[in-house]
GUNUNU-469907 format. One line per 8 residues: number of its first residue (from 0); for each residue x, y, z of N, C-alpha, C. Coordinates in steps of 0.001 Angstrom, whole numbers, plus 500000, padded with zeros to 6 digits. Layout:
# residues N
NUM) X:Y:Z:X:Y:Z:X:Y:Z ~ ...
This chain:
# residues 246
0) 842653:205999:783838:841691:205653:782808:840298:206048:783261 ~ 839591:206749:782392:838227:207200:782693:837258:206434:781797 ~ 836327:205707:782405:835355:204926:781645:833948:205356:782031 ~ 833067:205387:781029:831727:205930:781209:830706:205028:780535 ~ 829548:204879:781140:828391:204320:780458:827247:205306:780559 ~ 826509:205421:779455:825355:206337:779422:824354:205869:778383 ~ 823117:205719:778773:822033:205464:777828:821534:206815:777344 ~ 821743:207080:776063:821472:208404:775498:820001:208641:775184
8) 819174:207600:775313:817738:207732:775061:817478:208262:773646 ~ 818110:207627:772680:817944:207919:771252:818638:209227:770873 ~ 818838:209382:769581:819451:210606:769090:820592:210330:768134 ~ 820925:211330:767321:822008:211205:766362:823350:211054:767065 ~ 824220:210276:766467:825476:209914:767101:826314:211133:767478 ~ 826601:212007:766503:827514:213125:766761:826988:214045:767862 ~ 825698:214335:767830:825133:215268:768817:825190:214674:770222 ~ 824829:213413:770344:824809:212792:771671:826222:212574:772220
16) 827141:212155:771361:828507:211914:771816:829151:213205:772301 ~ 828837:214314:771643:829396:215602:772064:829011:215952:773493 ~ 827849:215475:773931:827409:215760:775298:828323:215101:776330 ~ 829009:214037:775911:829904:213338:776833:831288:213961:776898 ~ 831564:214941:776035:832899:215545:776011:833312:216081:777369 ~ 832316:216584:778113:832631:217175:779422:833175:216139:780405 ~ 832902:214846:780133:833363:213790:781039:834751:213278:780682 ~ 835233:213649:779502:836624:213362:779131:836947:211868:779262
24) 836063:211040:778742:836209:209597:778906:837239:209018:777947 ~ 837997:208033:778431:838877:207260:777559:838085:206181:776821 ~ 837141:205582:777531:836271:204561:776952:834835:204886:777362 ~ 833935:204949:776385:832526:205203:776684:831661:204157:776000 ~ 830717:203614:776748:829703:202716:776204:828383:203481:776238 ~ 827770:203620:775066:826575:204465:774938:825455:203653:774295 ~ 824328:203566:774983:823191:202801:774501:822146:203719:773851 ~ 821303:203104:773021:820192:203793:772353:820673:204986:771526
32) 821730:204782:770780:822292:205855:769978:822349:205409:768516 ~ 822152:206364:767607:822161:206057:766185:823549:205646:765724 ~ 823587:204935:764615:824856:204488:764058:825682:205674:763592 ~ 827001:205656:763839:827879:206728:763348:828075:206606:761843 ~ 828488:207694:761227:828762:207682:759796:829982:206826:759477 ~ 830964:206837:760383:832215:206112:760166:832542:205292:761409 ~ 832984:204068:761198:833459:203234:762299:834955:203016:762146 ~ 835644:202870:763274:837098:202799:763236:837597:202137:764499
40) 838895:202222:764711:839457:201710:765950:839051:202519:767157 ~ 838469:203696:766918:837971:204530:768010:836455:204448:768177 ~ 835771:203924:767193:834307:203879:767250:833803:202535:766726 ~ 833080:201815:767564:832391:200592:767158:830906:200751:767478 ~ 830070:200079:766701:828622:200202:766904:827956:198872:766587 ~ 826907:198546:767353:826209:197272:767197:824712:197509:767315 ~ 823940:196870:766458:822500:197033:766560:821767:196488:765359 ~ 820460:196391:765500:819575:195942:764423:818846:197108:763772
48) 818862:198260:764433:818166:199453:763960:819179:200589:763912 ~ 819403:201158:762717:820458:202177:762573:820189:203402:763434 ~ 818980:203564:763907:818647:204738:764722:818774:204483:766214 ~ 819071:203234:766579:819081:202930:768013:819906:201681:768270 ~ 821155:201878:768650:822037:200746:768903:822971:201000:770068 ~ 824068:200260:770074:825043:200294:771166:826390:200712:770597 ~ 826933:201813:771095:828216:202326:770613:829282:202185:771686 ~ 830517:201946:771227:831683:201958:772091:832680:202930:771471
56) 833060:203935:772241:833906:205011:771727:835171:205077:772577 ~ 836319:205098:771919:837608:205163:772608:838348:206425:772202 ~ 839135:206931:773121:839968:208104:772865:841429:207664:772866 ~ 842224:208210:771934:843647:207887:771898:844285:208111:773274 ~ 845176:207202:773665:845802:206131:772891:845061:204802:772914 ~ 843819:204795:773375:843053:203550:773421:842387:203275:772080 ~ 842248:201972:771766:841552:201524:770582:840689:200329:770958 ~ 839595:200144:770224:838691:199026:770506:838475:198202:769246
64) 838487:196885:769430:838275:195953:768330:837214:194945:768737 ~ 836229:194727:767888:835196:193743:768185:835787:192344:768184 ~ 835411:191559:769173:835815:190157:769254:834681:189272:768745 ~ 834979:188039:768383:833923:187140:767899:832808:186985:768928 ~ 831581:187081:768450:830425:186923:769322:829958:185475:769281 ~ 829763:184877:770448:829314:183502:770513:827849:183406:770101 ~ 827574:182476:769239:826203:182285:768776:825301:181939:769954 ~ 824133:182554:769974:823175:182283:771037:823265:183223:772221
72) 824244:184137:772216:824333:185110:773306:823198:186116:773194 ~ 822422:186342:774252:821328:187318:774179:821851:188722:773899 ~ 821015:189538:773285:821392:190926:772977:821185:191810:774199 ~ 822039:192816:774314:823336:192985:773710:824383:192916:774811 ~ 825257:191919:774729:826419:191819:775607:827591:191541:774668 ~ 828307:192596:774295:829255:192559:773189:830698:192542:773704 ~ 831482:191526:773326:832896:191501:773742:833772:192316:772794 ~ 834661:193105:773365:835622:193882:772586:836986:193811:773254
80) 838023:193973:772450:839365:194075:772983:839747:195543:773047 ~ 840100:196022:774228:840576:197382:774417:842088:197334:774488 ~ 842720:198063:773593:844180:198091:773547:844657:199498:773874 ~ 845604:199600:774776:846098:200911:775182:847111:200772:776295 ~ 847298:201829:777081:848224:201760:778219:847904:200587:779146 ~ 846618:200287:779279:846164:199059:779938:845221:198373:778957 ~ 845441:197097:778711:844617:196356:777762:843755:195346:778504 ~ 842528:195166:778028:841591:194276:778716:840433:193951:777780
88) 839605:193010:778210:838381:192690:777491:837243:193529:778075 ~ 836520:194192:777202:835352:194975:777598:834100:194272:777103 ~ 833158:194050:777994:831828:193621:777587:830913:194844:777667 ~ 830494:195326:776500:829579:196460:776431:828155:195926:776539 ~ 827373:196497:777458:826086:195907:777821:824936:196855:777542 ~ 823917:196304:776923:822597:196954:776823:821582:195824:776740 ~ 821023:195423:777872:820092:194303:777874:818702:194778:777490 ~ 817982:193913:776792:816666:194258:776248:815571:193431:776901
96) 814358:193943:776821:813223:193263:777418:812505:192325:776469 ~ 812523:192643:775183:811762:191870:774212:812595:190731:773630 ~ 813015:189811:774490:813725:188613:774076:813556:187570:775170 ~ 813731:186285:774838:813511:185235:775847:814349:185433:777103 ~ 815629:185758:776916:816490:186049:778058:816499:187561:778259 ~ 815512:188061:778957:815333:189504:779054:816124:190092:780220 ~ 816575:191326:779992:817253:192110:781022:818396:191334:781691 ~ 818352:191213:783017:819482:190617:783739:819715:189165:783350
104) 818696:188499:782863:818881:187114:782439:819886:187050:781284 ~ 819850:188053:780426:820793:188108:779306:822222:188268:779804 ~ 822428:189185:780733:823771:189420:781262:824299:188179:781983 ~ 823452:187551:782792:823876:186355:783525:824234:185228:782560 ~ 823414:185064:781523:823666:184014:780537:824966:184273:779795 ~ 825217:185533:779450:826446:185880:778729:827687:185584:779568 ~ 827618:185846:780859:828760:185557:781730:829099:184065:781678 ~ 828061:183228:781651:828293:181786:781560:828850:181395:780189
112) 828291:181980:779129:828734:181641:777779:830194:182006:777569 ~ 830599:183154:778107:831970:183637:777933:832842:183339:779151 ~ 832519:182290:779857:833197:181990:781116:834711:181956:780965 ~ 835206:181374:779871:836655:181245:779707:837341:182602:779596 ~ 836655:183575:778985:837237:184917:778896:837308:185544:780276 ~ 836240:185393:781057:836239:185945:782409:837317:185274:783274 ~ 837601:184029:782988:838592:183297:783770:840016:183680:783389 ~ 840244:183911:782107:841613:184034:781609:842087:185460:781383
120) 841211:186450:781510:841587:187804:781135:841012:188830:782111 ~ 841655:189974:782167:841060:191095:782890:839845:191573:782104 ~ 838726:191716:782798:837463:192039:782138:836810:193235:782825 ~ 836249:194123:782019:835357:195179:782498:834005:194947:781842 ~ 832959:194932:782634:831593:194763:782128:830849:196058:782423 ~ 830465:196767:781370:830047:198158:781515:828800:198433:780696 ~ 827770:199013:781337:826619:199385:780536:825315:199470:781287 ~ 824250:199446:780491:822875:199512:780985:822369:198082:781122
128) 822324:197593:782358:821903:196227:782628:820392:196116:782805 ~ 819701:197255:782954:818258:197238:783228:817967:196299:784394 ~ 818739:196419:785451:818701:195409:786498:819012:196004:787858 ~ 818387:195422:788877:818689:195758:790262:818151:194634:791141 ~ 818760:194439:792286:818329:193340:793156:816914:193544:793694 ~ 816385:194742:793599:815004:194964:794061:814000:194202:793198 ~ 814431:193766:792019:813558:193002:791115:813949:191533:791051 ~ 814701:191056:792030:815153:189660:792008:813998:188673:791832
136) 812877:188941:792482:811766:187981:792466:811108:187869:791095 ~ 811420:188789:790197:810831:188752:788859:811635:187883:787892 ~ 812714:187287:788384:813575:186463:787543:813900:185158:788265 ~ 814267:184121:787522:814692:182882:788185:815858:183149:789129 ~ 815907:182420:790221:816906:182704:791257:818337:182543:790762 ~ 818529:181732:789717:819881:181540:789207:820224:182519:788082 ~ 819280:183406:787753:819518:184373:786679:819171:185802:787088 ~ 818888:186030:788365:818498:187373:788784:819730:188229:789104
144) 819485:189452:789550:820587:190386:789759:821557:189894:790836 ~ 821037:189447:791955:821916:188989:793029:822763:187808:792573 ~ 822164:186934:791764:822910:185807:791222:823993:186281:790264 ~ 823694:187298:789441:824694:187840:788524:825874:188429:789284 ~ 825579:189165:790357:826649:189753:791167:827541:188649:791730 ~ 826937:187552:792184:827718:186438:792716:828560:185789:791615 ~ 828002:185679:790410:828771:185150:789290:830038:185971:789083 ~ 829860:187291:789067:831003:188168:788834:831978:188114:790006
152) 831465:187990:791210:832345:187848:792367:833185:186580:792258 ~ 832610:185535:791679:833366:184287:791509:834519:184471:790529 ~ 834405:185499:789681:835499:185853:788776:836320:187021:789337 ~ 836148:187285:790621:836898:188336:791328:836655:189707:790705 ~ 835372:189993:790436:834959:191291:789909:833959:191940:790850 ~ 833990:193276:790909:833104:194029:791787:832524:195221:791029 ~ 831410:195722:791532:830828:196950:791001:831599:198142:791561 ~ 832105:198985:790668:832902:200134:791116:832088:201048:792029
160) 830848:201330:791645:830011:202214:792458:829843:201636:793858 ~ 829479:200392:793967:829179:199803:795273:830432:199647:796122 ~ 831553:199395:795465:832814:199280:796195:833191:200616:796827 ~ 833101:201688:796054:833530:203001:796547:832518:203585:797529 ~ 831246:203456:797221:830213:204039:798089:829927:203170:799306 ~ 830365:201918:799291:830103:200974:800383:828601:200845:800619 ~ 827885:200672:799517:826440:200471:799568:826105:199089:799028 ~ 825042:198503:799557:824599:197194:799078:823785:197357:797801
168) 823803:196319:796982:822942:196330:795801:821483:196397:796255 ~ 820743:197271:795628:819349:197487:796004:819159:198603:797007 ~ 820265:199148:797545:820178:200231:798522:820986:201450:798070 ~ 821050:201656:796769:821824:202768:796208:821203:204116:796556 ~ 822043:205071:796884:821562:206420:797205:821696:207373:796025 ~ 822376:206931:794965:822468:207709:793741:821857:206885:792614 ~ 821255:207565:791648:820426:206851:790684:820832:207164:789250 ~ 820749:206132:788405:821181:206277:787019:820023:206322:786038
176) 818789:206164:786523:817629:206112:785626:816413:206690:786339 ~ 815631:207450:785594:814408:208056:786127:813242:207661:785227 ~ 812403:206774:785730:811283:206252:784959:810376:207382:784495 ~ 810073:207373:783210:809236:208414:782597:809815:209811:782815 ~ 811140:209881:782970:811854:211146:783172:811430:211838:784475 ~ 810901:211079:785407:810310:211621:786636:811314:211514:787782 ~ 811674:212638:788375:812646:212665:789463:812183:211867:790669 ~ 810881:211646:790794:810335:210909:791921:810303:209398:791689
184) 810842:208956:790523:810869:207524:790223:812297:207103:789831 ~ 813219:207160:790806:814631:206883:790502:815007:205416:790716 ~ 815946:204947:789876:816469:203586:790003:817954:203582:789657 ~ 818619:202553:790107:820046:202366:789780:820148:201105:788933 ~ 820406:201267:787617:820390:200106:786728:821594:200063:785779 ~ 822518:201009:785906:823713:201057:785051:824937:200780:785923 ~ 825868:199966:785399:826947:199478:786252:828277:199421:785511 ~ 829339:199483:786310:830693:199191:785847:831266:198138:786790
192) 831360:196905:786291:832014:195838:787036:833434:195715:786506 ~ 834394:195642:787429:835798:195559:787028:836549:194616:787968 ~ 837786:194262:787620:838534:193335:788477:838699:193878:789897 ~ 838479:193020:790857:838637:193439:792254:840051:193932:792517 ~ 841039:193394:791789:842420:193844:791942:842581:195302:791537 ~ 841692:195790:790683:841752:197187:790264:841034:198115:791223 ~ 840184:197557:792077:839285:198387:792876:840037:199367:793767 ~ 841187:198956:794284:841965:199865:795137:842491:201057:794342
200) 842504:200928:793019:842980:202013:792173:841890:202951:791704 ~ 840651:202740:792165:839569:203645:791784:839766:204977:792500 ~ 839858:206052:791736:840069:207374:792314:838815:208235:792305 ~ 837804:207819:791525:836604:208638:791455:835462:207838:790846 ~ 834276:208002:791412:833043:207477:790829:832015:208592:790872 ~ 831418:208893:789736:830421:209951:789671:829170:209455:788952 ~ 828027:209862:789463:826753:209644:788786:826189:211014:788445 ~ 825855:211210:787179:825324:212504:786760:824085:212903:787538
208) 823919:214182:787760:822770:214665:788520:821513:214670:787661 ~ 820375:214684:788322:819108:214738:787590:819030:216010:786758 ~ 819367:217136:787352:819205:218427:786689:820135:218587:785494 ~ 821377:218142:785633:822376:218391:784591:822065:217661:783292 ~ 821335:216544:783363:821101:215721:782181:819630:215567:781833 ~ 818756:216275:782528:817325:216009:782383:816778:216313:780995 ~ 817426:217185:780260:816928:217501:778922:817498:216579:777848 ~ 818388:215660:778236:819081:214836:777248:818748:213351:777307
216) 818306:212861:778467:818027:211433:778594:817317:211153:779912 ~ 816674:209987:779972:816107:209526:781239:817149:208795:782080 ~ 818348:208580:781509:819465:207978:782236:820493:209044:782600 ~ 821346:208689:783561:822458:209547:783943:823760:208789:783732 ~ 824781:209461:783261:826049:208757:783042:826683:208309:784360 ~ 827325:207165:784292:828134:206647:785392:829583:206720:784953 ~ 830382:207481:785678:831798:207671:785376:832643:206988:786443 ~ 833626:206226:785996:834586:205591:786903:835987:205953:786446
224) 836761:206492:787359:838158:206793:787084:839014:205832:787899 ~ 839917:205121:787214:840667:204068:787882:842089:204033:787343 ~ 843003:203706:788229:844395:203453:787856:844613:201950:787998 ~ 844296:201193:786937:844338:199731:787055:845747:199189:787081 ~ 845862:197987:787640:847125:197271:787568:847395:196933:786113 ~ 848641:196871:785735:848967:196476:784372:848556:195028:784151 ~ 848291:194709:782896:847838:193364:782565:848914:192332:782862 ~ 848553:191308:783600:849493:190224:783869:849005:188922:783265
232) 847777:188926:782734:847233:187727:782119:847507:187747:780618 ~ 847409:186582:779995:847700:186482:778565:846682:187271:777755 ~ 847120:187786:776619:846239:188563:775755:845497:187654:774781 ~ 844321:188109:774386:843574:187424:773350:844211:187693:771994 ~ 843946:186804:771059:844311:187063:769677:843212:187890:769047 ~ 843526:189115:768675:842521:190016:768152:842251:189685:766696 ~ 840979:189554:766299:840667:189221:764907:841101:190332:763965 ~ 841459:189942:762733:841908:190931:761748:840746:191600:761051
240) 839569:190999:761145:838381:191581:760528:837341:191828:761606 ~ 836545:192865:761410:835515:193192:762381:834402:192156:762330 ~ 833775:191923:763462:832646:191012:763542:831428:191716:762988 ~ 830579:191020:762210:829340:191649:761738:828536:192199:762903 ~ 827877:193336:762713:827216:194013:763824:825732:193719:763896 ~ 825198:192922:763030:823766:192603:763071:823556:191113:762899
């Protein structure tokens, strides 16, 4: 299974999604992308602005279905059911700054709100967290990046990049974001957290290069290829109707 997250830095859906074709992803979470013309079991989209939202795109035989969103969850940490050769709960992430629970505070709060899902199901948390432990002091100690990582560890989840590269959070040597599109201002703020039981099945982790994507976004895609264990936990009841996206 190949999973990807990429902040497209705005743009029409079809044009931006085509740029990801080279990565051959089974599941892709794409931030800052316009709403697609059609939504289906292969394409879900969430947002308040049709020109800039959060898309989740699946390739056959995988399908994605929106799950009920808990009231009060900060934007955007969206639960979906991924059905396919391996089925699991996906939390698609794009945290925002202009809200009370900004950036990593939103992700940390969502983990607490959806605690039962993290406890009872295999979960992948994938997206643009706008977060790194280098900014821990800018957030409350119980809601900062290091605290979020510990929360996920308590649910036996790890960051695929950090597991494979054997690097500590805050000491990444590869970068997923370039402030003001400047190669001299690199940061690592996009993540794929997955079950620790799956980590031994990770066969590849790639971060897009600065040069290859510099004309398309200030972010670089994070690709994780994994051969996960089959689901042994109980499945969620998937809703028959899609959850409203705004």
